C-alpha positions as CSV (number, residue, x, y, z in Angstrom):
1,M,32.4,-22.9,5.7
2,K,33.1,-19.7,3.7
3,R,30.2,-18.7,1.4
4,I,31.1,-18.9,-2.3
5,S,28.8,-16.4,-4.0
6,I,27.0,-17.4,-7.1
7,L,27.9,-14.0,-8.4
8,L,31.3,-15.4,-9.2
9,V,29.6,-16.5,-12.5
10,A,29.9,-12.8,-13.5
11,A,33.7,-12.8,-13.0
12,T,34.3,-13.8,-16.6
13,S,34.4,-10.2,-17.7
14,F,37.3,-9.4,-15.4
15,A,40.9,-10.4,-15.6
16,V,41.8,-12.3,-12.4
17,P,45.5,-12.3,-11.7
18,A,47.3,-15.4,-10.6
19,C,48.2,-15.1,-6.9
20,S,49.4,-18.6,-5.9
21,S,49.3,-22.2,-6.7
22,N,46.0,-22.4,-4.8
23,D,44.3,-19.8,-7.0
24,P,42.2,-21.5,-9.7
25,S,42.9,-18.7,-12.0
26,T,46.6,-19.7,-12.4
27,S,45.6,-22.0,-15.2
28,G,45.5,-18.9,-17.4
29,D,42.0,-19.6,-18.9
30,D,38.5,-20.5,-17.7
31,T,39.2,-24.2,-17.5
32,V,41.0,-26.4,-15.0
33,G,41.4,-29.6,-17.0
34,E,39.3,-32.2,-18.7
35,D,36.1,-33.5,-17.3
36,A,36.6,-37.2,-16.4
37,G,33.1,-38.2,-17.6
38,T,32.9,-36.4,-20.9
39,G,36.5,-35.6,-21.9
40,G,35.5,-32.0,-22.3
41,P,36.8,-28.9,-20.5
42,T,35.3,-27.9,-17.1
43,D,34.7,-24.4,-15.7
44,E,36.7,-23.4,-12.6
45,W,33.8,-21.5,-11.1
46,D,31.3,-24.4,-11.7
47,Q,33.7,-26.6,-9.8
48,L,33.9,-24.2,-6.9
49,L,30.2,-23.7,-6.8
50,G,29.7,-27.5,-7.0
51,T,31.6,-27.9,-3.7
52,R,29.1,-26.0,-1.7
53,E,26.9,-27.9,0.8
54,I,23.6,-27.1,2.3
55,D,23.9,-25.6,5.8
56,Y,20.5,-24.5,7.1
57,N,21.8,-23.3,10.5
58,A,24.4,-21.1,8.8
59,A,21.7,-19.7,6.5
60,L,19.4,-19.2,9.5
61,R,21.9,-16.9,11.2
62,I,22.1,-14.7,8.1
63,A,18.4,-14.8,7.5
64,A,17.5,-13.9,11.1
65,L,19.9,-10.9,11.1
66,R,18.6,-9.6,7.7
67,L,14.9,-10.2,8.3
68,S,14.5,-9.5,12.0
69,G,17.7,-7.6,13.0
70,D,18.5,-10.3,15.7
71,L,20.4,-13.6,15.9
72,P,18.3,-16.7,16.0
73,T,17.4,-18.1,19.4
74,V,18.8,-21.3,20.8
75,T,15.4,-22.9,20.3
76,E,15.3,-21.9,16.7
77,I,18.8,-23.2,16.1
78,N,17.9,-26.5,17.7
79,S,14.8,-26.9,15.7
80,I,17.0,-27.3,12.6
81,K,19.9,-29.1,14.4
82,D,17.6,-31.7,15.8
83,A,15.5,-32.3,12.7
84,A,15.6,-35.9,11.6
85,D,16.9,-35.5,8.0
86,I,17.7,-32.9,5.4
87,A,14.0,-32.7,4.3
88,A,13.0,-32.0,7.9
89,K,15.7,-29.4,8.3
90,K,14.5,-27.7,5.1
91,T,11.0,-27.5,6.5
92,A,12.1,-26.2,9.8
93,Y,14.3,-23.5,8.2
94,E,11.5,-22.4,5.8
95,T,9.1,-22.2,8.7
96,L,11.4,-19.9,10.6
97,V,12.0,-17.7,7.6
98,R,8.2,-17.3,7.3
99,A,8.0,-16.5,11.0
100,Y,10.7,-13.8,10.8
101,M,8.8,-12.2,8.0
102,D,5.6,-12.1,10.0
103,R,7.2,-10.3,12.9
104,P,7.0,-6.5,13.4
105,A,10.8,-6.4,13.2
106,F,10.6,-7.3,9.6
107,A,8.8,-4.1,8.8
108,K,11.6,-2.1,10.3
109,Q,14.2,-4.1,8.4
110,M,12.4,-3.4,5.2
111,F,12.2,0.3,6.0
112,Y,15.9,0.4,6.6
113,F,16.5,-1.6,3.4
114,W,14.5,0.9,1.3
115,R,16.2,3.9,3.0
116,D,19.5,2.5,1.9
117,T,18.2,1.6,-1.6
118,F,16.7,5.1,-2.2
119,K,19.7,6.8,-0.5
120,M,17.3,9.0,1.4
121,G,15.6,9.1,4.8
122,E,15.7,10.2,8.5
123,T,13.3,13.2,8.1
124,A,9.6,13.0,7.7
125,E,9.6,14.1,4.0
126,L,12.6,11.8,3.1
127,D,11.1,8.8,4.8
128,A,7.8,8.8,2.9
129,A,9.1,6.9,-0.2
130,P,11.0,4.3,1.8
131,A,7.9,3.8,4.0
132,F,5.8,3.2,1.0
133,A,8.2,0.7,-0.5
134,A,8.5,-1.0,2.9
135,Q,4.7,-1.2,3.2
136,L,4.5,-2.9,-0.2
137,S,7.0,-5.4,0.9
138,V,5.4,-6.2,4.2
139,E,1.9,-6.4,2.8
140,N,3.0,-8.5,-0.1
141,R,1.8,-6.0,-2.7
142,S,3.1,-5.6,-6.2
143,Y,6.5,-4.0,-6.7
144,L,5.1,-2.2,-9.7
145,E,3.0,0.0,-7.4
146,L,6.3,1.9,-6.9
147,F,5.7,3.4,-10.3
148,T,1.9,3.2,-10.8
149,A,0.2,3.8,-7.4
150,T,-2.0,6.9,-7.5
151,Q,-3.0,7.3,-3.8
152,N,-1.5,6.8,-0.3
153,T,2.1,6.9,-1.6
154,C,3.4,8.9,1.4
155,P,2.6,6.8,4.4
156,T,4.2,7.3,7.8
157,F,6.0,4.5,9.6
158,D,6.2,4.2,13.4
159,Q,9.5,2.5,14.2
160,G,8.3,1.8,17.7
161,T,5.2,-0.1,16.8
162,A,6.2,-1.0,13.2
163,A,2.9,0.4,12.0
164,F,2.2,2.1,8.7
165,T,-0.3,4.9,8.5
166,P,-1.6,5.5,4.9
167,A,-1.4,9.0,3.6
168,S,-1.3,10.8,0.3
169,C,1.5,13.1,-0.6
170,A,1.2,16.9,-0.1
171,G,0.8,19.1,-3.2
172,T,-1.3,19.1,-6.3
173,G,1.1,17.4,-8.7
174,P,0.6,14.0,-10.4
175,T,0.9,10.8,-8.4
176,A,2.9,7.8,-9.8
177,G,4.3,5.8,-6.9
178,V,7.6,7.0,-5.6
179,I,8.8,8.6,-8.8
180,T,6.6,11.6,-7.9
181,D,7.4,11.6,-4.2
182,P,8.0,15.3,-3.1
183,G,10.8,14.3,-0.7
184,A,12.7,12.5,-3.5
185,M,12.1,15.5,-5.9
186,K,13.5,17.9,-3.2
187,H,16.4,15.5,-2.3
188,Y,17.5,15.1,-5.9
189,F,17.0,18.7,-7.1
190,S,19.5,19.8,-9.7
191,N,20.1,21.8,-12.9
192,F,17.7,20.5,-15.6
193,A,16.3,17.8,-13.1
194,F,19.1,15.5,-14.3
195,R,19.8,14.2,-10.7
196,R,16.2,13.1,-10.5
197,V,16.5,11.2,-13.8
198,R,19.8,9.6,-12.6
199,W,18.1,8.5,-9.3
200,V,15.2,6.8,-11.2
201,Q,17.5,5.2,-13.7
202,E,20.1,3.8,-11.3
203,T,17.7,2.8,-8.6
204,F,15.1,1.1,-10.7
205,D,17.0,-0.1,-13.8
206,C,20.3,-0.8,-12.0
207,T,22.5,0.7,-14.7
208,K,24.3,3.9,-15.3
209,F,23.9,6.0,-18.4
210,P,24.3,5.4,-21.3
211,V,21.6,2.8,-21.3
212,E,20.4,2.6,-25.0
213,I,23.3,1.4,-27.1
214,S,23.1,0.7,-30.8
215,A,24.8,-2.3,-32.5
216,T,25.8,0.1,-35.3
217,P,27.5,3.2,-34.0
218,T,27.3,6.4,-36.1
219,D,30.1,8.8,-37.1
220,V,29.0,12.3,-36.0
221,G,32.4,13.9,-36.5
222,G,33.7,13.3,-33.0
223,A,36.8,11.5,-31.8
224,S,34.5,8.5,-31.1
225,P,31.2,7.5,-32.7
226,Y,27.7,8.1,-31.5
227,I,26.4,4.8,-30.0
228,G,22.8,5.8,-29.3
229,V,19.6,4.4,-30.7
230,W,17.8,7.7,-30.9
231,P,18.5,9.9,-34.0
232,F,21.3,12.2,-33.1
233,Q,19.2,15.2,-33.9
234,S,16.4,14.1,-31.5
235,I,17.9,16.2,-28.7
236,S,18.7,19.8,-28.6
237,G,22.0,21.5,-29.7
238,L,22.8,25.2,-30.0
239,A,20.5,25.4,-33.1
240,T,17.4,24.9,-31.0
241,G,18.5,25.3,-27.3
242,R,20.9,27.1,-25.1
243,V,23.1,24.1,-24.2
244,D,24.9,22.0,-26.8
245,F,23.9,18.4,-26.0
246,Q,25.1,17.5,-29.5
247,D,28.7,18.5,-28.6
248,V,31.3,16.0,-29.8
249,S,34.5,18.0,-29.1
250,A,35.5,16.0,-26.0
251,V,33.0,13.2,-25.6
252,V,29.8,12.5,-27.5
253,C,27.3,14.0,-25.0
254,A,24.4,12.5,-26.9
255,N,25.4,9.0,-25.9
256,C,23.9,9.7,-22.5
257,H,21.6,12.6,-23.2
258,Q,19.6,10.8,-25.9
259,T,17.8,9.1,-23.1
260,I,18.2,11.7,-20.3
261,N,16.8,14.5,-22.3
262,H,13.7,12.5,-23.1
263,I,13.0,11.8,-19.5
264,A,14.1,15.0,-17.6
265,P,11.4,17.4,-18.8
266,L,8.9,15.1,-17.0
267,F,10.5,16.0,-13.6
268,A,11.3,19.6,-14.4
269,N,8.1,21.1,-12.9
270,Y,9.2,20.2,-9.3
271,D,11.0,23.1,-7.7
272,E,13.9,23.1,-5.2
273,D,11.4,22.2,-2.4
274,G,9.9,19.3,-4.3
275,V,6.7,21.2,-4.9
276,Y,5.1,20.7,-8.3
277,Q,4.6,23.9,-10.3
278,T,2.6,24.6,-13.5
279,A,5.8,25.5,-15.4
280,I,9.4,24.3,-15.5
281,A,11.0,25.1,-12.1
282,V,14.6,23.8,-12.4
283,P,17.5,26.0,-13.4
284,T,20.2,25.7,-16.0
285,P,23.9,26.1,-15.3
286,L,24.1,29.1,-17.6
287,D,25.0,32.6,-16.3
288,G,22.4,33.8,-14.0
289,A,20.9,30.3,-13.6
290,P,17.8,31.0,-15.8
291,M,15.0,28.4,-15.7
292,A,15.2,25.6,-18.2
293,Q,13.0,25.6,-21.3
294,M,11.6,22.7,-23.2
295,T,13.7,23.6,-26.2
296,D,16.8,23.2,-24.1
297,Y,16.1,19.5,-23.8
298,L,14.4,18.6,-27.1
299,P,13.8,20.3,-30.5
300,A,10.2,21.2,-31.4
301,G,8.0,18.2,-32.1
302,E,10.1,15.8,-30.1
303,A,8.2,14.0,-27.3
304,T,9.2,12.7,-23.9
305,A,9.7,9.0,-23.5
306,W,11.1,6.3,-21.2
307,R,13.0,4.6,-24.0
308,F,13.2,4.8,-27.8
309,G,9.8,3.7,-29.0
310,V,8.3,3.9,-25.5
311,P,6.6,7.3,-25.2
312,A,5.7,8.8,-21.9
313,A,3.6,11.9,-22.2
314,N,3.5,12.6,-18.4
315,L,4.8,11.1,-15.1
316,Q,2.0,8.6,-14.8
317,G,2.8,7.5,-18.4
318,L,6.4,7.2,-17.3
319,G,5.4,5.0,-14.4
320,T,3.4,2.8,-16.6
321,A,6.2,2.4,-19.1
322,M,8.7,1.5,-16.3
323,A,6.2,-1.1,-14.9
324,A,6.1,-2.7,-18.3
325,D,9.9,-2.8,-18.7
326,P,11.3,-6.3,-17.9
327,A,14.6,-4.7,-17.0
328,V,12.9,-2.9,-14.1
329,A,11.5,-6.1,-12.7
330,K,15.0,-7.7,-13.0
331,C,16.5,-4.8,-11.2
332,G,14.1,-5.3,-8.3
333,V,14.9,-9.0,-8.0
334,A,18.7,-8.3,-8.3
335,R,18.5,-5.7,-5.5
336,V,16.8,-8.1,-3.1
337,W,19.3,-10.8,-4.1
338,N,22.3,-8.6,-3.4
339,W,20.8,-7.6,0.0
340,A,20.3,-11.3,1.0
341,L,23.7,-12.4,-0.3
342,G,25.5,-9.5,1.5
343,K,26.6,-7.7,-1.6
344,T,27.0,-4.0,-2.0
345,D,25.1,-1.6,-4.3
346,I,24.7,-2.9,-7.8
347,V,25.5,0.5,-9.5
348,D,27.9,2.1,-7.1
349,T,30.2,-0.9,-6.8
350,L,29.3,-2.8,-10.0
351,Q,28.0,-5.8,-8.0
352,E,25.9,-6.8,-11.0
353,V,23.8,-10.0,-11.0
354,P,23.7,-12.1,-14.2
355,V,20.1,-12.8,-15.2
356,E,20.9,-16.5,-15.3
357,T,21.7,-16.4,-11.6
358,I,18.2,-15.1,-10.6
359,Q,16.1,-16.5,-13.5
360,T,14.1,-18.8,-11.3
361,Q,13.3,-16.1,-8.8
362,L,12.6,-13.6,-11.6
363,D,10.2,-16.0,-13.3
364,A,8.3,-16.6,-10.1
365,F,8.2,-12.9,-9.3
366,T,6.6,-12.2,-12.7
367,A,4.2,-15.0,-12.4
368,S,3.1,-13.9,-8.9
369,G,2.2,-10.4,-10.1
370,H,5.5,-9.0,-8.7
371,K,4.6,-9.7,-5.1
372,M,7.4,-8.4,-2.9
373,K,7.1,-10.6,0.2
374,D,6.9,-13.7,-1.9
375,L,10.1,-12.6,-3.7
376,I,12.0,-12.1,-0.5
377,Y,10.9,-15.5,0.8
378,A,12.0,-17.1,-2.6
379,V,15.4,-15.5,-2.3
380,Y,16.0,-16.5,1.3
381,T,15.0,-20.1,0.6
382,S,16.9,-20.5,-2.7
383,D,19.7,-23.0,-3.1
384,D,22.2,-20.3,-3.5
385,F,21.3,-18.8,-0.1
386,V,21.4,-22.0,1.9
387,K,24.6,-23.4,0.3
388,F,28.0,-22.6,1.7
C-alpha cells in the first residue's frame, strides 16, 4: 500500500487545488462531510490517516535499507510473516530493528546521514564533524554533546571497519561540539562569518532567518515594518559601523540581522582555513575586503547572544544556550523523523514537521537525556512508521 505520510497534517497552510473527483480537496474546505457518530465535521486528512494499516514487513524493508544499507534477508522477512499474531509480529519487527542498529553497517549509515545533514564531508577535515555526530548516535550518547562537548570532537571513522578513533581537533581555539569544528569553519567561511551562522541556524534550529519575530511590528520608516524582538538600534548602522544593517530602503535588513549580528562575532576569529585566531579574521564585502570589526556588527556596549535575552559571551556559552533551547531538540527529532519517513531537507524544501506529529518521540527524547540511538529506535518503531 502507498504510504500516507503523517506530514500531511502540515498541509493546512497550503492551498491544494482540486484535480479530480477523487481528490479529497475538491470539497473546497477542510471537511468531507458530517461525522456519523457526532454530527460534527470530519477532517479529510484525519480520514486518510485513519485508513492506514500496520504492515511490519513493509516497514522492515525501509528500516533495513535506512539502518543497514541492505534489504532484509528472507529469514528476517519470514520471522515477521510467520509470527502468530500482530503482537508477535511487532516483537519480531522491533527485535530486527535493534539488531540492525547493533551492526557495524549502522555506523556507516549514520556517518552518511550526518554528512548529508551537515552538507560536508569526503575529506579528512570535513568528515570530522559528521564522524563525531555519528559516534554520538552509535554510542547512544546525548545529542546535546554536538554543542557542549569539550574534547574528542574530531574523531576519525574507518568505513571499512566501522570503527571510531577518538581525537581532539587541531588548533588552540575553544571547543564546543561541532560548532567549533575547524572543518566546518573552513567549509562555511564567508564575509562577516555569516555563512557559519546560517549553517548553525538552519542545521540545528531547522528554520531560516528571520527567527525572532515580534507580535507587535515597529514602524522604522521603511516600506514594511520592523518585525524583530531586539531593539532596532541594537545592531550597527552607519553611525557606528561601516555597513548599514539598519537600512530600510529596500527591505528591513534588521529583521534578519537582529539575530545574525549577535551570533556572527562569535565565529569571526576563524580564518579562511578554519584556524582560530586571536583577532577577527573574516573580511567585509567593502572595497579592499578589510577585516571586519566588532563595531560593524554591534554598537558599543551590545553583547553577543543566541537569542534575545539569552546571552552567549563565547562559543562555549553559545553551545550551552543552544543545548538549553527546546527548539534545537525539536529540530534534532524532526531531522531523524524526516530521514526515516523518506522526506527531504526540512529547510531546503520546507519539509517541516508539526510538533504535534513528533510530540511522543520528543517527550521521550527529552526524558532520556537526549539519547540518540534511543531516539532513532523510537522513530523506526512508531505507529506512523509502521502504518501504510
